[in-house]
C-alpha positions as CSV (number, residue, x, y, z in Angstrom):
1,M,2.7,0.7,11.5
2,V,4.9,2.0,8.7
3,N,7.7,4.6,9.4
4,E,9.6,7.1,7.3
5,Q,12.5,4.4,6.3
6,C,9.7,2.3,4.8
7,M,10.0,-0.3,7.8
8,L,7.2,-2.4,8.9
9,N,7.5,-3.0,12.7
10,S,5.2,-5.6,14.2
11,G,5.5,-7.6,17.2
12,G,9.2,-7.0,17.6
13,E,9.8,-7.9,13.9
14,S,11.1,-5.4,11.1
15,L,10.6,-5.7,7.6
16,A,11.9,-3.6,5.0
17,L,9.5,-2.5,2.0
18,Q,11.0,-2.0,-1.2
19,L,9.5,1.3,-1.6
20,T,11.2,4.8,-1.9
21,P,10.7,6.6,1.5
22,P,8.6,8.3,2.7
23,C,5.9,5.8,2.7
24,E,2.2,6.2,3.7
25,L,-0.4,3.7,4.5
26,V,-3.3,3.9,2.1
27,K,-6.5,4.6,3.8
28,I,-10.1,3.2,2.9
29,D,-12.5,5.9,2.7
30,Y,-15.5,4.6,4.1
31,K,-14.3,1.7,6.5
32,E,-13.1,2.2,9.9
33,H,-9.8,0.6,9.4
34,D,-7.1,0.6,6.7
35,Y,-7.1,-3.0,5.2
36,Y,-9.4,-5.4,3.5
37,Q,-10.0,-8.8,5.0
38,Y,-10.1,-12.1,3.0
39,D,-10.8,-15.2,4.9
40,K,-8.1,-15.2,7.7
41,S,-5.9,-12.6,5.8
42,K,-5.8,-8.9,6.0
43,V,-4.3,-6.9,3.2
44,Y,-2.8,-3.5,3.9
45,I,-1.5,-1.3,0.9
46,V,1.6,1.1,1.4
47,A,2.4,4.2,-1.1
48,G,6.0,4.9,-1.7
49,Q,7.1,8.5,-2.2
50,A,4.8,11.0,-3.6
51,A,5.5,11.4,-7.5
52,P,5.9,14.9,-9.0
53,V,2.6,16.3,-10.1
54,S,4.4,16.7,-13.8
55,Q,4.3,12.8,-13.9
56,L,0.7,12.8,-12.8
57,T,-0.9,15.1,-15.5
58,K,-3.0,12.1,-17.1
59,W,-5.0,12.2,-13.6
60,S,-7.0,14.8,-11.8
61,V,-4.9,14.9,-8.7
62,T,-2.9,17.6,-7.0
63,A,0.5,17.8,-5.1
64,E,-1.6,17.7,-1.8
65,D,-3.1,14.4,-2.6
66,K,0.6,12.9,-2.2
67,C,0.1,10.4,-5.0
68,S,2.6,7.7,-5.8
69,L,3.3,5.5,-8.8
70,Q,4.7,2.9,-6.3
71,S,2.8,0.7,-4.1
72,Q,3.4,-2.7,-2.2
73,A,0.9,-5.0,-0.2
74,I,1.4,-6.1,3.3
75,I,-0.5,-9.6,3.9
76,V,-1.1,-10.6,7.3
77,T,-2.3,-14.3,7.8
78,D,-2.5,-15.9,11.1
79,G,0.1,-13.5,12.6
80,K,2.4,-14.1,9.6
81,I,3.4,-11.3,7.6
82,Q,4.2,-11.3,3.8
83,L,5.4,-8.7,1.5
84,S,4.0,-8.6,-2.3
85,A,6.2,-7.4,-5.2
86,V,6.4,-3.7,-5.6
87,K,3.7,-2.4,-8.3
88,E,5.1,0.2,-10.4
89,G,3.4,3.0,-12.5
90,A,0.0,2.5,-10.8
91,L,-1.6,5.6,-9.2
92,T,-1.8,5.2,-5.5
93,C,-3.0,8.1,-3.4
94,P,-2.7,7.4,0.3
95,A,-5.5,10.0,1.2
96,I,-8.0,9.2,-1.6
97,G,-7.8,5.4,-1.3
98,L,-7.9,2.5,-3.7
99,D,-10.8,0.3,-5.0
100,E,-11.2,-3.0,-3.2
101,K,-10.4,-4.9,-6.4
102,V,-6.6,-3.5,-6.1
103,Y,-6.5,-5.2,-2.5
104,R,-8.0,-8.3,-4.0
105,D,-5.5,-8.4,-7.0
106,F,-2.4,-8.2,-4.7
107,F,-4.2,-11.0,-2.5
108,D,-4.8,-13.1,-5.2
109,R,-1.3,-12.8,-7.0
110,K,0.3,-13.3,-3.5
111,K,-2.0,-16.6,-3.1
112,A,-1.1,-18.1,-6.3
113,K,2.6,-18.3,-5.4
């Protein structure tokens, strides 16, 4: 879904994410998929380039966690793709995952526009 240039490729359509490559899709630990669904919309979150561990000292993470301070949501509704604004400064670790409220926040912000 997301490749090294932080491009989203879907159904022959390509959209550039506004993240620093390489990017990685955030997983959801206990689910069999990597998105949350709200009504007819699926919300995916992508993390930007991993931040240096020296910038992550206030969290209990390691370099292996590949945590980023950049994330962007991809919202798919009835086959139409929307990108959220980039969230800067919020810890996003693709292998650890995020709480559902982060997905809901991206969705609610996009819906409010």
